[in-house]
N, C-alpha and C positions, 0 to 999 in steps of 0.2 A: 320275184325280184328280177329286174332287167339287168343283164350283165353289161349293157352299154348305156346306163343312165347317167354316167358322169364322164368327164374328160379323163380322169385318172384311170378308170376301168378300161376305157377305149385304148389308152396308150399302153397300159401294163399287160393287157391281154395279148397284144401283138409284139411287145418288146421283151416281156419277161414271163412267157407262158409256163416255163419250167418251175417257177416259184408259186404258181397258182394251183389250187386244188379245191374244188367245191362240188356240191351235189347238184342235181338238176334244178333245185330251187335257188341256186346261187349262194347257199350258206357255206360258211368256211368249214373245211375238213382238213385236219393236219396231214401233211405228207409223211408217209411212213417210208423211210429210206435208211439204208445202212452205208451209204456212200461216205467215205472218209473225207473227201474234199468238198462235200456239200456245205454251202455257206449259210448256216442257220441264222446268223446275225442279220444278213441282208434279206433272207427269207422272211424273217419276222417284221422287218421294216416295210417291205413291199406289201405284206398283208395289212399293215396299218394304213398305208395309202389306199389300198384297194377297198377296205371294208369300213373305215371310219367315216362318219358323216361330217366331222369338223373340217375346217379349212386346212390346206397343206401347210400353211405357216404355223398354225396351232400344233399340228402333229409334229412338225420338225422341231419346234422350240420346246414343247413340253415332253415329248416322248423320245427325242433323239439328242438334241443339243444339251439338255439338262440331265441326260442319263449318265450317271457317274461310272457305270460299268462298261461303257463302250470305249474301245481303244481308239487311238488316233487313226489307225488304218481303217477301222470299221466306220468311223465318222466320215472319213474321206470317201469311202465307197458309197455310203448312202447320200452324201452331198451330191455326188455325180448323178445318182438316180433322181434325186429331188430336183436338181436343176433341169434335167431332161424332161421330167413331168411338167414343171412349171413353164418351160419354153413351149412345149406342145400345147398346154392349156391356153396360154396367152395367144399363140399363133392361131389355134383353131377357133377360139372365141372371137378374135379379130376378123378372121375370115367369115365367120357366121354373121358378125355385125355388118361387114361390108356388103354381104349378099342381101341382108334385110334392108339396109339403106338404099340399095340399088333397085330392088324389085318390089318392096312393099309399098302400099298406097300412101301417098302424102296426105296428111290431115288438112293442112292449111296451105294456101297459095300466096298469102301476103302476111305482113307482120301483124303484131297485136294492134297497131294503129291503122291497119289497112293500107299501109304504104308498101311499095315494092321492096323486095329483099335487096340488101346490099351485097357486095361481093364476099363479105366475110360473114358467113352463117354457120350455125350449129344444127346439124340434123341429128335428132335423137329418136331412137327406136324404142317405143314403149307401148305396151298393151295392144300389139298387133298393128300399130300405125307409126308413121314417121312424122314427127313434129319438127318444124323448122323455125329457128329463131335467129334474129340478127344478134351479133356479138354484143352490141351495146344494150339490147333488151335483156339478155341473160345476165350481163354484168350488173345492170340496175336492179334486177330481181334479187341477185345475191347480196348486193349492198343493203337493200331494204331489210333483208333477214337479220342484219346485225345492227339496225338502227331503230328497233322497235322497243317501246317501253309500255308497261302496264302498271299504272299507279306509281310512276317514277322508279320502277324496278326494271332493269334491262331484261329483255326476253329474247331468246334466240328462236326465230321462226324456222320452221321446216321448209326447205325449198320444194315447192310444189309446181306441178304442171298447170299453168293458168287456164288451159283448155278443159282439163278434167278435174282440177282441184285435188289431185292425188299426188302424194309425194313421189319425187323421182327415186328410182331404185338406186341401190348402193353403187352398182357398177356404172350407172349413168352419171352419178356425182363425180366419180373419178374421171370419166370421159369428158365431162364439162370442164373440170379443172384443167386438164391438159390442153383442151381445145382453146380455152380462153388464154392460157399461157402462150400458146403458139401465136395468138393474135395480139399479144402484148397487153391484154386486159387482166392485170394481176390484182386481185383483191387481197389486201393484207390479212384480214380476219378469216377469209375463206381459205387462204393458204395455211394459216395456223390450224384451222378446223380440219383441213385435209391431213395435216401431219399428225393430228391427234386421232386419226381414224374416225372422224365424224362422231366423236364421243362428246355429247353435250355436257354431262356432269364433269368430265375431266376439263373441258374447255372453261366452264364457269369457275371451277376450282382454281384455275391458273390465271384467268384473264377477266374476271368479273369487274374490277375497277376500271380497266382500260376499255372494256365494252361500255360501261356506264358513261365514260367521258366521250366515247364515240357517239352515243345516243344524244348526249348534251350538245355536241357539235352540230348534229343534224337538227336538233330542236332549235338551236340559235339561228340556223340558216332559214328556218321557217317563220321566224318572228316578223311581225309587221314593222313598217318604218316607224310608227309611233312608239312601239315597244322598244325598239333599238334606241330611239331618241331619249326615252325615259331612262333607259339603262345607262346611257352615256352620262346623263345628268347625275345619276347616282354615283358613278365611278369618280366623277370630278368633285362632287360636293360632299359625299358621305364617307368614302374610303379614307381620305386624309384631308383635314380642313385646310392645309396649306396650299392645296390646289384649287380651292373654291373660287378664286378670282378668274380661273379659266372660263367659267360659265358665261362671262360677259362677252366673250368673243363671238364672232359670227358663226352660225351653224355650219356653213360651208367650210370654214377654217377648222373647226373642231372635227368635222368628219374627215378632212384631209389628214389631220394629225393623229387621230386616235381610233379611226375606224378599224385599222388592222389589228389593234390589241383589244378591241371590245369583246371579242369572243372569249379571250382569256379571262376577262373579268366576269363574264357570265358563268363560265365553268367554275371559277374560283368562288363566286357568290353562292353557287348551288352546292359545291362540295364542302364549304366551310362547316356545315353541320355534321359532316361525316368524320369527325376527328377521333372517333373511337378506334379507327383502324390506322396503323402506321402507313400502310400503302396509300390510303386515301389522303393522309396528311402530306405525304411526299408529293403527290400529284397536284394538290391544290397549292402547295408552296411553289411548285415549279411554274404554274400558271400565274401566280401572284407576282413572281419575279419578272415575268415577261411584260405584263401591263404596267407594273410599277416602274420598270426601267424606262418605258416610253414616257410616262408622266414625269419622272425625275429628270430626264434629259431636257425636256422643254423647260422645266422649272429652273434648272441649273444654268442653262444658256440664256434664258429670257425671264429673269426674275420679276419683271413688270408686266409680263404678258397677261392680258385680260383686265388689268387694273384700270380704273377710271381716273384719267389724268385731267387736271384743271389748268387752263391757260388763259392769260389775260390778253384781251384784244387791245388795239390801238385806242379805242374810245373808252378804255377803262373797264369794260364789262368782262365777266369771266364766262367761259364756256368749258364744257368737259367733253372728252372723247375717250374711247376705249383703245388702249395701247395693244396693237396687234402686230408689232414689230417682231420678226422671227429671225433667229440665228440657229440653224439646224446643223 
């Protein structure tokens, strides 16, 4: 067993050697002492940090914070030790990262599109190499992880290194999050994922409907012009028959009026079948109100909009035209 195989051991050996006692193999041996003022409570906590393989947060929460037999003074003493260990761990790991980024070989000298790097880049040390990405490249990769569907079921993809197809390590995910935040590239779902400690099952349990809507929004953006044109026709003629006369107006006018609410109709139309869940029902009702408000406003202010109007000429003949007068 290596006595220096973790940051905890490296710190505790030099700062609290009087609380450590082990054989040549690094195995724990209880200290036999008759000192009256020897702090056995702190001694046991230091041993937990030294020998346990779990994270410091797990040790603190499960073995210390939730321990009903510790007094307030004992908790305060161990919190001081815990904070010192954490500060040393973060400082030393950051120093190690900076050394690796400075002296390790860079894998790529251009972006994924073979363009020169911008001023805002992320350098990630992984598998013995330094991989460099533009901030917008990393942001787009993260967003695509939350926009993927399999058979209309939202699926959260694992963020992988595009050069090796190997998932980024846990500490690099945290590094990516804070680097993008410093550049102002904040992904909503990645922020939530970060706050849930990158736990997929927990994320789906809380945000599955919202993730599905996000996937539908991305799916709408990828629709062709013909598909969007057909979707607008359905919104005007199928949703409520009282708006059916709108279809006679010019296509450019319809796009100007209803293009901004067409995505809401697409989401509503897709979610209408998910009425088994109250949360889905609330979401599709919300999007229904948005596009219906847009339709109703035009109908209320322009009741003749889209209607075919007949007018008599001076020679007695009749002709018709489509009323496209608008009051918005």
